[in-house]
N, C-alpha and C positions, 0 to 999 in steps of 0.2 A: 364623401369629402371629410375633410377636418374642420369643424368649429374653428371659430375665433378662439372660443376659451377649451381648446382640445391643445391647441399652437402653447397655449400658455403654460400648461405643466410640464414642470422639468421632468428630465428622463430618472427614474428612480438608478440611487445612485446602495450600492455594496461596499460594505466596509472589510478586507480580509487581517488576521492576525496574524501568518505562519508563526509556530520557534521554529527557534533557531536547527538549523540544520537542511545542507538541499533536499533530504528526502521532502521534508515538507514545507519547503518554498512552492520545488517544482509542481507539489499536484497540485496546490492554491495558485500557480498562477494560470496551467492548463484549466482547471476552471472558470477561471477572470475571464481567457479569451474566450471561453465559452459561451458563459455572459453576455459576452459586449456582443458577439461573430450572432449569435442566432438568437438571442431575447433584447438585447439592443441595450442594457445596462450601463450604467457609470460604475469603472470599481474604484477604490480606492487599498491600495495593501499597505498597513503599515507591520515595518519590520523592528524586533525588540534589535537589539543587540549586548556583544559586550566589551569592555574595557579591558581591550587585551595591552594597550600601549602602542599600538603599529595599523590595526584597523583591516591588515594583511587577508583574516578571514573573510570581509566582506565582501574580496574581489570575485570570486565564482558566484556569487549572489547579483554582483551589479550583472555581468555580463548577462545574467536568465532573466534583470529587468530590462535593463537596456532594450531585449530586442524584446517586447510587448509590444502589443499596439496604443498609441496613443489616446484610447478611451481611459486608460487602465493608468492610474497612479501610484507611483512608489515613495515612501516617507518613510527612513529611515529614523526610528527613536533615536532617543539620546541613548547611550550604549551606561549599562548598567555594572558594578563590580561585583564579582565573586571570588574576591582574594580570601574573602575570612572561610571558603568552605575547604575542607583536607583535600588535599592532593587524590583520594581513593574514593571522593563520590562519586557515585555513579553517574555515566550520562541523564541518566533521565531525569534525575533529580538536578542537573545543572539546566537544562533546558527547561523543570516548571518554575523558576525561581528567576529564573532572567526575563522569565512573559512577569510572573509577579512582580519582583520589583521594576517593573518598566508600566503597572496599571497607572499608579500617577501620569505621566507624561504622554499613555495610550487615553485617560478619560482626558485629559485637556484637547489632545486632538481631536477625537469622536465628538467632543462639545460644538469645536469651534467648525466638523464639516455635517451639525445637524446646522444649523443656524445658515452655513451655507447652500445646502442639497437638500434632497427629499434623498435623507435617509434611513434606508430602509430592511437593512439587515446587517449582521455583525456575524459572518462568518469565519469558523479556529476550526485549529488542524489537532489528531485526538488529544492532545497534551496543552488544549487553549481552553479549557472550561473555567479556566483559574476567570477568564476575563467575560463571565455571565454576568458580574455582580456590577462591571462597569457599561455594562450592555441595555443594562436594567434600568442602570443611574441615566442614562440619556433618552429611553424611552424606544428603542427599539428590538427587535423578537430578534434572539442567536440561534444559529445553528452550527451545527460538527459536518466536515468534510472528512469523515472517518477512513482513509486510505489506504487500509488493511484492508484481511477479509468480514464476513460476515459473523463467522464462526467470533474472531475473536474477539469483534465485538459483544456477543451473546457471554465471551467467557469474564468481560471486562465487568458485565451487568450480575453475571451469578459468582464475583470472585467474594460476595463480602460474605455469601452461606457456606464456602468451602472454607473461608478462613474459622467457619466458628465448627463448623463440623470436623476440617482435621486440625491437630494440633500440632502434628510432624511438620517438615520441612516437605514439601509436594512431589519432588525428586524421590523422596523415601515411603511414596507412597504404595500399598503391595494390588492395590484393584485398580481397576479400569475409571475413569470421569466420565459417565453419560450427562449432557450438556444438551438438550432443550435439539431435537430438529438433529443435533453431533456425531460424528458418529466418533465412539470411547478412546479417547488420550488417558494413556500413562502421562502421571504427575511429572514426568523429570521430560518428558517435551515440553509441557509450560514456557512462557517465554522468558526470558532469561530475568527481567525484572521482578518477579516473585518469587525467584526460587532462595533468598533468600529473604527469611521473614521482617528478622527485624532490623532492615535497611530503609530509609525511610522512601525508598522510591518506590519500595512494596505499599508503605502509609500512605503516599500519591494514591498507586492504583485502587487503593483502596476505598478510596475518596470518591474517586470518578464516579461510581454507580450513582452517588446521591447529585452530584454536580450531572451530571450528562441526564438523569429527567428532568433540568429545567430547561434542556432544550427547547425548541417549537420547534425543531425534528433533524432529524440524525440523514446525512446524505453517504452509503457510501459506494464506493469503489467499485462494484462488483455486479453481478446482476443474475437474475431471479434462477439460470440456465444453470449456473456455473455449482452456486450453493442456493437451493429448492429448499430443502429442510430448515437451515438455519433461518434463513429471511421469513420463512412460512411463523415459526417460532419467535422471533422477535415483532410478527406483524400482528398476531393474533394475540399474545401475550398470555398469562397466564393468569389461574386465580388471586394466586397472592403477587405478581406484579408486571406491571403495564408501561414499556416502555413508553417515551416519547415516538411520533411517526418514524418512523425508519423509509427511505425512499434509495430503491439501488439505481447507481445512475451512472454505473462505468458498462462498460473499461471506457477512463477515461486515461488514455497515455501521452507522453511527450510526442509531440512534436514543431514542423518550423525549426529543425538545427540549422542552423548557420555552416554548419560542416557538409559542404555539399557528398561531399568523400564515403560519412558518415551514412549520410540519408540513399548515397546510390546502394551501401553492404545493406543499411534496412530493410530496402524495396526487393536486393535478392532474397533476404533470408523469408521474408514474406512470398516471394514465386514457389521459393523449393517447399516451403510451409502446403503452399494450398495445390501442392504436383504431388503430394504425398497422399498413399489413401486413410480411407476413413479410419479412427482410431488407432492409426498406427504410432502416435508422437507422445512420447512425454513428455510433459512438463513438467519443470523442474526452476522454481524462485529460491533465490537464494538470498533473500529483503534486500533491504535498504544496503546491508553490508557491500553484499553486491560481491564478497572474495569468500575462497573458502581455504584452507594448504593443502599443499598435496595430499598428505595422509585423509584428509577427507573425503579429496576429489577420489582418489583410490576405493576408499570405502565407500562411495557411491557410486562409482561406477562395479564392482563388483558387488553392491545390493542388486545392479539394476540386469545384471550379468547372469545373477540366480533365479531372478523368477523364469516365470513357466516362457513370457517371452523372449527373455537371454537365451535359455535352451534352446527354442526352434533356431536363431540363429546361428548360433554356433551348431546345429548340427546341418543349417545351409550351407554353411560358409565352408563344413569340415566337407562337403558331398563338391562345390563349387571346386574345392582343391584338388581333389581325387578326380574329377573329371579333366579338368586340368592338366595333370598330370598323366593322363589317358593319352589326353591330345597329342601330346610333349616326347611319348614313348617310339620306339621307334615302328613298332605296328601299329601306332595309332592310327587314328582318325578325326580328325576335325570338323567336317559333316557330322556323326556321330553323339563324339563329344559336345559339341552343341547341343545335338537336340537332348542330352541326359540330362547340359544343363536349366535346359527349361524345364523338361518335369521335374527334375529337382528340386528347384526352385518356388514350383508350384505346389509340389508336395515332396517334402523330405523322406515320408515309407514308402516311396518306389524304389523297390528295389532294380534298376538297370545295369543291365551286362555290354 
């Protein structure tokens, strides 16, 4: 039975700050729903905004926020101007500067929240570490919800070392780069913001290691079974480098769409996936952009086709076509051809007559 004193303790409250972009808002909104439904937290989401003269860019964000439970409150911070930035400035710079220029408003809002609630944490996304000073001022621990992979997190922690070790552009490096616990990668496959080292976006990413180390913890939207090597390396640390506590909390996915048609299609996809043989499906993620050109799609399909799995599939399909042609020939036997189909599907090396 609850005591009278325990009833008087207010619910723990978490503040969240997504940087601009639906790919940042939606993951934090999903995390907020989990904190509310599974852990009985209250959540306030503070959204930095840009003064574009119309406010139309906020409409998709409002649709996401309006679908959240009542235990999650949302506050749009006063818009900031980015008119002084050149047109070709990288999107990462725009994202980070939007938050930086919103820190004064965020500071005032968090001070009000600390006076009226039991504020226990501030959670930001991967571009939000500039808000750590504000969290320190109001006396709450700051956490990062890192919505990409543990390998990318490891890359950001080791980027300053790579910056010292290599003087050329990363895409021009001749050798593979080996990060602790990760598969070796070519420099040309590094994330886009680091491919031009003179850009301001690159300097921002270089600063992330120092800022991230001030976090009380980093939640990663991935899981140990998917990235055992990177997670073990991050959690165990190295003699010269120790990150803050890293927590695999994924997979956390978007749920609760208001579009029933989309929900039905999503369930059909999951049902189809469950019915496939073990290790027979390759997962390909296109990132938050979500689109590829036709040329890129063709290149991806060709690459998959040329793998051993693709060669085996092509061999099976040829066998099926041959069996079908035999069944349709004047002296063909559908029964015999169907038997051949079954045998060749199980083992394309079998020669049937």
